[in-house]
N, C-alpha and C positions, 0 to 999 in steps of 0.2 A: 267542570268535566272536559270541556274544550281547552281549558287551560292546561290541565293536565297532560292532555294528549299532545299539545304542542310542546311542551316542555320536554315530554319523552322523545319527541322526534329531534329537537334541538340537541339533546343531550346524545342522542344515538348518532346525529351527525358530527357532533364535536369528537366523539370517540373514533369513528371512521376517519376523520380528518387528521386525528393524533396518530393513529396506526399507519396512515398514508405518510405523514412526515418522518415518522420514526423509520419507517421502510425506506425512505429516501435517503435519509442521513445515513443509515446502516450501510446502503448501497454504495453512497459516495465515499465512505470510509474504506470499504472493501475494494472498489475500484482504484482509489489511491494507493493503496496497499499493493494491489497488483501491478499497477504502473510502475511503482518504485522498484518492485522486484524485478519487473521486465527490463528495466534499464540497467540494473546491476547484472542481470544475467546476460543480456546483450553485451555489456562492456567485458565480462569475463569472456565471453565466446570469442570476441575480436580479439583481445588480448592473447589469449590461449592458442587461438588460431594465426598468430603472427600478423594481425592486420597492420596496414601501413598507418603508424601514428600520426602523420601530416594529412591524411585524408579527412575529409570534412565529416563524413559519418563517425569515423572513430573519434574525432575529437570533439565531436557533438556528445557522443555516449560518454566518453571520459568526463568530461566537463560537468555533465549532470551526475554521473556516478560518484565522483568524489564527495561532494556534500551529502548523498543519500548514504554513504557508507557509514556516516557518523563516527563514533568512537571505535568502530572496527576496522578501519582503514589500516592501521598498523598495529592491531592486537597481536598478531605472529610476525615474525621477521625471517621467514626463510631466505636463503641466498639467492635462489632462482626466482627472477622476476615474475615468471607466469604462475608460479606455486604462490608467491606472495599475493597475486591478485586473485587467484582462485579461492585461496583460503579465507583471507580477510573479506574480500566483498562477496563471497558466497556466504559467509556468516551473515553479513549485513542483508543480504537477500531473503535469506531464512527468518531473520528477525522482522523485517517488514512483513513478510508473509504471516507468521505467527501472531505478531501483534495486531495486524489489522483483523484477523479472523477472530481473535479473542476480543477486541473492542466491538466488532461487528456483532458478535452474540451478546456482549453486554448491553449494546444500544438496542438490539431487537427485544430484549426482555422489558423494556420500557412501553412497548406497544400494549 
């Protein structure tokens, strides 16, 4: 009888631990997606706002935004450079937001 009670407790402990791990993983995925979106949006705002490209802050966000834009970086080719960044990097930001939300929901289903 004591073995059965102990087995039930360790099983409960394991399921709580699994739920906590799944929750942490889902949270990390969500925060990564939000951080990528934020970097892209800041880059868009700095570009559309005509920030000095030689400024350290502007170049920092530009250097991080380029790889985060993935295949969206040159999806559309408007002639206006501001529209170019707004459209292509904006789509990339939406992509990160949507994909991280979907992945978070999928991960939480494993809890």
